[in-house]
Phi, psi and omega in degrees: 000139182282142181252122177270134176256115178250130185288164175280123179242358180292164170263356185298116181296322184298314177305319180294314175299320178297314178292331178291319173294334176289319174293322180288331177287321180292325178289316177296322176294319179289321180299320179286346171085026184266348179200162170293151187283128185279109181286347176285354170283336186281141182237147180278135168255098184071120174278152182278194178298311165203173183201161179204132181246125182232106179069242189254003184253124182248133173250125180236135171258125185278148166282152170296151168057040172249144186192167169226126170187149177224106158076298193315128172063310184282332181064015170251171185233112173246133185210051181226015175293129176303138170220128181255119196221163170229148180263158172197148172262005180297134179268351182213111179199166166233147183232126188242134177211143171257134181253140167237114188248030186299341182265000171290141185211351188242154181310133171083357175299142192204154170202154182171204184268146179210149170232104182254105184272304176204186187295337189247003181213107184194164183218132181214155178223134178196180164256131177247125178301145182231304174192190188285355174259318183214167169214176195250121170272124183191179179222151178238127173246127181244120173238128173047038174093007185222127186259151174232125190245126170241129185225165166215140180289129171233159183302152177295335182276001169288123185240356177219150182205139173261147178232147174227118176254128179236138181245134168235087181066234179267017178243146190226153175225137175241126183236155172234158180207144178270349189227354181078010179238312174272122181243149180239130188284137177258316185196138162250130184208160175258142179235104187306323181275004184263063177272342181215251179277145179240163167239146183207159176165232193237151169215166169202143186197158178229101186297331179254200190269083175205171170204137179217167176264134173243136184242130178238135186219171176049036178291136173203152173241135190230171171302156186296117175281349182270102184290154168304144176301128182252017184259230179309140177286153182285157189271011178224000000 
């Protein structure tokens, strides 16, 4: 049975404060490892074509011509990809999710991890379908309205990928894994707008005329797995 997630739309400040407290408790409890992550605490920033939540599995069907990108090189601005996120003011944590994109088949079809703050400040990591030979494993960091994309080509027969998004104050790290055990760094970046509360979770989109089903499982929030740097000392 599908579970519908509805964003809070009321103007009642007391209700809003209670919701923030509830999500804070959920994140804190999850970090401590005392409970499973409650998917009901996640909210949509734009809904997809359709979605279904079955236990710990989230299935998302993408809409055509949905994407996230700001200006750099292409000069266009795309800001309509659905994202399912939870807010937190926690400064140190890691968020893990497994993605299955077996249904992707068209150029730029993608799904992965995201931290979407607003249209001009966000971070994402995913695999983007390219053709029958290869696809792009990559990440996009967008600060103050300009996006930067870093990619590496991987075989087209890779159909699942794990991601781990970690926060240390206003710095972030995205890692990937094929088995959820051994992790490889994809990007370390600073997010200028991440000074207090952030929202993070999953996203899926199809920038061109296609649609596919993305499957997300094994979502968890843990203590920050991205350890403090132990090399050269800071200059401040």
